[in-house]
Residue frames as qw, qx, qy, qz and C-alpha x, y, z in Angstrom:
[[0.362, 0.129, -0.851, 0.357, -4.76, -0.78, -14.33],
 [0.387, -0.089, 0.444, -0.803, -7.66, 0.45, -12.21],
 [0.704, -0.028, -0.502, -0.502, -10.10, -2.38, -11.69],
 [0.831, -0.350, 0.296, -0.316, -10.74, -5.69, -9.98],
 [0.435, 0.502, -0.748, 0.013, -8.05, -8.36, -9.66],
 [0.923, -0.328, 0.045, -0.196, -8.00, -11.87, -8.20],
 [0.251, 0.644, -0.702, 0.174, -4.70, -13.08, -6.76],
 [0.913, -0.157, -0.344, -0.151, -4.03, -16.60, -5.58],
 [0.832, -0.249, -0.226, 0.440, -0.78, -16.28, -3.62],
 [0.349, -0.803, 0.001, 0.484, 1.67, -13.78, -2.10],
 [0.453, -0.128, 0.492, 0.733, 3.78, -13.73, -5.28],
 [0.157, 0.592, 0.608, 0.506, 0.79, -12.57, -7.33],
 [0.243, -0.904, -0.322, 0.142, -0.09, -9.96, -4.69],
 [0.444, -0.588, 0.214, 0.641, 3.44, -8.58, -4.80],
 [0.372, 0.162, 0.603, 0.687, 3.40, -8.61, -8.60],
 [0.025, 0.816, 0.531, 0.229, 0.19, -6.55, -8.56],
 [0.348, -0.852, -0.063, 0.387, 1.96, -4.00, -6.35],
 [0.462, -0.254, 0.453, 0.719, 4.85, -3.87, -8.82],
 [0.255, 0.501, 0.641, 0.522, 2.41, -3.28, -11.71],
 [0.123, -0.919, -0.374, 0.000, 0.69, -0.45, -9.87],
 [0.479, -0.642, 0.093, 0.592, 4.02, 1.17, -8.97],
 [0.438, 0.105, 0.508, 0.734, 4.74, 1.71, -12.67],
 [0.033, 0.730, 0.523, 0.439, 1.69, 4.01, -12.86],
 [0.408, -0.810, -0.282, 0.313, 2.67, 6.19, -9.89],
 [0.348, 0.829, -0.052, 0.435, 4.19, 9.64, -10.24],
 [0.543, 0.156, -0.512, 0.647, 5.67, 9.77, -6.73],
 [0.093, -0.173, 0.362, -0.911, 3.37, 11.97, -4.64],
 [0.568, -0.319, -0.554, -0.518, 0.23, 9.83, -4.41],
 [0.379, -0.233, 0.656, -0.609, -1.74, 9.01, -1.28],
 [0.546, -0.024, -0.767, -0.335, -3.06, 5.45, -1.35],
 [0.620, -0.302, 0.421, -0.590, -5.68, 4.21, 1.10],
 [0.431, 0.195, -0.875, -0.100, -5.24, 0.48, 1.70],
 [0.656, -0.245, 0.332, -0.631, -8.03, -1.50, 3.31],
 [0.741, 0.093, -0.646, -0.157, -8.24, -5.18, 4.20],
 [0.820, -0.548, -0.014, -0.162, -8.55, -7.44, 7.20],
 [0.372, -0.686, 0.625, 0.033, -5.52, -8.55, 9.18],
 [0.558, -0.165, 0.790, 0.191, -3.56, -11.07, 7.13],
 [0.661, 0.639, 0.329, -0.215, -5.19, -10.12, 3.84],
 [0.753, 0.245, 0.279, 0.543, -1.90, -9.19, 2.14],
 [0.060, 0.995, 0.084, -0.012, -1.59, -5.44, 2.63],
 [0.384, -0.753, 0.441, 0.302, 2.10, -5.53, 3.54],
 [0.654, 0.061, 0.644, 0.392, 2.78, -7.97, 0.70],
 [0.405, 0.811, 0.372, 0.201, 1.15, -5.51, -1.68],
 [0.114, -0.975, 0.161, 0.098, 3.29, -2.67, -0.31],
 [0.627, -0.399, 0.553, 0.376, 6.38, -4.88, -0.72],
 [0.597, 0.437, 0.549, 0.390, 5.51, -5.05, -4.43],
 [0.139, 0.978, 0.131, 0.078, 5.08, -1.27, -4.61],
 [0.404, -0.808, 0.355, 0.241, 8.50, -0.85, -2.99],
 [0.673, -0.082, 0.603, 0.421, 10.12, -3.30, -5.36],
 [0.479, 0.669, 0.468, 0.321, 8.56, -1.61, -8.36],
 [0.019, -0.999, 0.003, -0.039, 9.66, 1.83, -7.14],
 [0.645, 0.504, -0.394, 0.417, 13.21, 0.51, -6.78],
 [0.659, -0.750, 0.029, -0.054, 13.64, 0.10, -3.02],
 [0.192, 0.788, -0.559, 0.170, 17.25, 0.75, -2.06],
 [0.731, 0.108, -0.649, 0.180, 19.51, -2.14, -1.11],
 [0.256, 0.089, -0.687, 0.675, 19.53, -2.99, 2.59],
 [0.419, -0.021, 0.286, -0.861, 15.87, -2.05, 3.17],
 [0.146, -0.190, -0.960, -0.142, 13.09, -4.55, 3.71],
 [0.450, -0.359, -0.189, -0.796, 9.38, -3.81, 3.84],
 [0.203, -0.160, -0.882, 0.395, 7.87, -4.71, 7.18],
 [0.259, -0.714, -0.601, -0.248, 4.41, -4.22, 8.62],
 [0.100, 0.400, -0.273, 0.869, 4.12, -0.88, 10.43],
 [0.569, -0.570, -0.550, -0.223, 1.53, -2.25, 12.86],
 [0.641, -0.603, -0.298, 0.370, 3.67, -1.46, 15.91],
 [0.454, -0.152, 0.073, 0.875, 5.95, 1.25, 14.51],
 [0.271, 0.760, 0.382, -0.451, 3.01, 3.12, 12.90],
 [0.456, 0.852, -0.146, -0.214, 5.24, 4.58, 10.14],
 [0.744, -0.187, 0.449, 0.458, 7.91, 2.92, 8.02],
 [0.350, 0.860, -0.158, -0.337, 9.80, 4.91, 5.40],
 [0.818, 0.002, 0.454, 0.354, 11.72, 3.32, 2.55],
 [0.063, 0.687, -0.353, -0.633, 14.08, 5.12, 0.17],
 [0.758, 0.364, 0.527, 0.123, 13.48, 4.16, -3.45],
 [0.445, 0.064, 0.424, 0.786, 14.83, 5.20, -6.82],
 [0.010, -0.601, -0.485, -0.635, 11.67, 7.30, -7.31],
 [0.260, -0.576, 0.183, -0.753, 11.67, 8.98, -3.87],
 [0.148, -0.178, 0.815, -0.531, 10.39, 7.86, -0.51],
 [0.552, -0.319, -0.673, -0.375, 7.70, 5.24, 0.09],
 [0.199, -0.258, 0.558, -0.763, 5.91, 5.98, 3.36],
 [0.524, -0.252, -0.782, -0.224, 3.85, 3.11, 4.82],
 [0.242, -0.268, 0.439, -0.823, 1.50, 4.07, 7.68],
 [0.395, -0.300, -0.864, -0.084, -0.74, 1.79, 9.76],
 [0.288, -0.362, 0.170, -0.870, -3.64, 3.41, 11.63],
 [0.630, -0.275, -0.709, -0.161, -5.05, 0.18, 13.09],
 [0.545, -0.381, -0.574, 0.477, -3.97, 1.02, 16.65],
 [0.173, -0.445, -0.188, 0.858, -4.05, 4.83, 16.43],
 [0.298, 0.703, 0.606, 0.224, -6.91, 6.66, 14.77],
 [0.047, -0.979, -0.142, 0.136, -5.85, 10.19, 15.74],
 [0.634, -0.282, 0.314, 0.649, -2.32, 10.07, 14.28],
 [0.268, 0.848, -0.007, -0.456, -1.60, 13.13, 12.14],
 [0.727, 0.048, 0.552, 0.406, -0.41, 11.25, 9.08],
 [0.436, 0.861, 0.258, 0.053, -1.26, 14.14, 6.75],
 [0.212, -0.874, 0.322, 0.296, 2.16, 15.71, 7.47],
 [0.578, -0.209, 0.687, 0.388, 3.67, 13.06, 5.17],
 [0.586, 0.695, 0.416, 0.014, 1.66, 14.15, 2.11],
 [0.354, 0.923, -0.149, 0.003, 3.95, 15.44, -0.62],
 [0.312, -0.716, 0.622, 0.049, 7.02, 13.67, 0.76],
 [0.009, -0.244, 0.937, 0.251, 6.69, 10.63, -1.51],
 [0.576, -0.209, -0.646, -0.455, 4.19, 7.86, -2.14],
 [0.298, -0.234, 0.629, -0.679, 2.13, 7.56, 1.05],
 [0.549, -0.188, -0.759, -0.296, 0.27, 4.31, 1.71],
 [0.320, -0.277, 0.504, -0.753, -2.12, 4.47, 4.66],
 [0.341, -0.189, -0.917, -0.080, -3.68, 1.29, 6.03],
 [0.196, -0.526, -0.764, 0.319, -7.05, 1.39, 7.77],
 [0.063, 0.334, 0.063, -0.938, -8.00, 4.81, 6.42],
 [0.499, 0.611, 0.584, -0.193, -11.43, 5.30, 4.90],
 [0.426, 0.249, 0.467, 0.734, -11.13, 6.26, 1.28],
 [0.024, 0.877, 0.392, -0.276, -11.88, 9.92, 0.87],
 [0.280, 0.960, -0.004, -0.007, -10.70, 13.30, -0.28],
 [0.311, -0.790, 0.499, 0.172, -7.09, 12.83, 0.86],
 [0.663, -0.127, 0.704, 0.221, -6.57, 9.67, -1.24],
 [0.311, 0.484, -0.505, -0.644, -5.69, 9.45, -4.92],
 [0.562, 0.087, -0.776, -0.274, -6.24, 5.68, -4.96],
 [0.676, -0.311, 0.436, -0.505, -8.31, 3.35, -2.82],
 [0.477, 0.248, -0.834, -0.126, -7.27, -0.29, -2.68],
 [0.728, -0.282, 0.341, -0.523, -9.52, -2.81, -0.97],
 [0.316, 0.280, -0.904, -0.059, -8.38, -6.39, -0.37],
 [0.789, -0.186, 0.194, -0.553, -10.95, -9.06, 0.45],
 [0.097, -0.278, 0.955, 0.012, -10.09, -12.66, 1.36],
 [0.733, 0.033, -0.316, -0.602, -12.46, -15.05, -0.40],
 [0.896, -0.271, 0.221, -0.275, -13.44, -18.53, 0.80],
 [0.956, 0.205, -0.033, 0.208, -10.78, -20.31, -1.23],
 [0.602, -0.554, 0.088, 0.568, -8.05, -17.96, 0.15],
 [0.430, 0.467, 0.336, 0.696, -7.96, -16.05, -3.14],
 [0.139, -0.523, -0.253, 0.802, -7.75, -12.29, -2.65],
 [0.291, 0.767, 0.478, 0.314, -10.08, -9.95, -4.48],
 [0.358, -0.372, -0.039, 0.855, -8.28, -6.63, -4.95],
 [0.248, 0.839, 0.447, 0.187, -10.28, -3.61, -6.07],
 [0.404, -0.230, 0.035, 0.884, -8.30, -0.52, -7.09],
 [0.162, 0.855, 0.482, 0.104, -10.24, 2.71, -7.52],
 [0.340, 0.197, 0.001, 0.919, -9.04, 6.13, -8.54],
 [0.131, -0.742, -0.566, 0.334, -10.62, 8.90, -6.50]]
């Protein structure tokens, strides 16, 4: 599943998240990069759906809350947004479930790096790399 994907709408972005979720073991750290409005939260919504998000929970952007946690059938999905806070100690969440960190440079702490680019025709180019 690692590779380059082109998605044309939010439904395809969410479906890509679902597909990736099937490959996760439950303790991964995923770095998620993309401009505002590129579809990062939509992608995470797909991950949550694929992991079996529990009834009554809805994936929302953590832009203002910084951290959102969602119980799933495969453990906790932790969605962190570092756009407004660069010095937040997010590392404390490692090992507590699947951790998705927006606006983090891909590096040693990440198992996967996902970059979303908005192309001229509004298609999204999604590159998924294993680190």
